[in-house]
N, C-alpha and C positions, 0 to 999 in steps of 0.2 A: 297726692295719690289721685290718679285719674278715675273718674266715674265712667262706667260703661253700662250698656243694656243689661238688665236682670240683676244689677247690684241692689242690695238693700241699702236704703239711705234714711237719714234723719233730717227733718225740716228744721232749718236754723233761723229763718226769718219769715215774717208775715208775707203772704202772697197776694198781690193785687187781684181783686175779683175779675178783672178783664182777662186774666190768664187761666181761669177755671173753665173746664169743658163742661157744658150744660149746667151752669150754676143753679143750685136750688131745685133742679128737676128731680123728681122721685125721691125727695128727702135727702138729696146729696149734701153732705157737709162741706165746709171749707177747710183747707189744711190749717193745722194748728202747730205752732212751734213745739218741737219735740215729737211730732208724729213720726212713726216708722212706716215706710212705704218702699216700693221697688220701682226701678227705672224700666218702663215698658218700651221706650223708644228714645234713641239719641238722634236729634236732628242733624242732618249733614251740613246745613247752612247754620252758621254760628253768628251770634251777636258779636260786635267788635270785641275781640279778646276773651269771649266767654261762651262756653258751650251751653246749649239749651236742651232740655229733656222733657219728655212726657213721663210724669210720675203718677202712679196710682196707689191708693190705699184701700185695702179691703178688710172687711170684718172677719171674725173667726168663722162665720158661716159662708164666707165667700162673696157676700154682698159688697157692692161698690160703695165705699164711704166718700171718696172724692177722686177726681182725675184733673190734673193741672199741668201747665207748662211751667217748669221751674228752671231757673238759672243755676249754674254750678255754684255760685256764691251763696245760694239759698239752701243748699243741702250738703251733707257730708256722708261719705260712704261708711257704713258700719259693718257690712258683710258682703262677701262675694257670692256669685251664683252657686247653687247647690247646698248652701248652708241652710239649716232649718230657720224658719222665720223667728226673729227675736220676739220676746214677749212684749206686750204693749197693753196699757189699760183699756184701750178701745176694743181689744180682742177678748176681754174677759167674758166668760159665759154667765 
């Protein structure tokens, strides 16, 4: 199943710190295996045989938890655009 912009995805593997956008700024966390996030941008240029995406995870209050470049092999699509966000422990109030 192809991943596209605005899809909800789950993180499957640890992400190298070099691919985090603004790591550790303003208390930004690192992606954790199992995190649910959404694809905010699909790069046109791809790694050899593998698409690359900007993926972001936000808290229930809309605050940015993390923003990172993730490869297709590091995420799986869980919902398409327009669906309500899946529940996630980080979003608990």
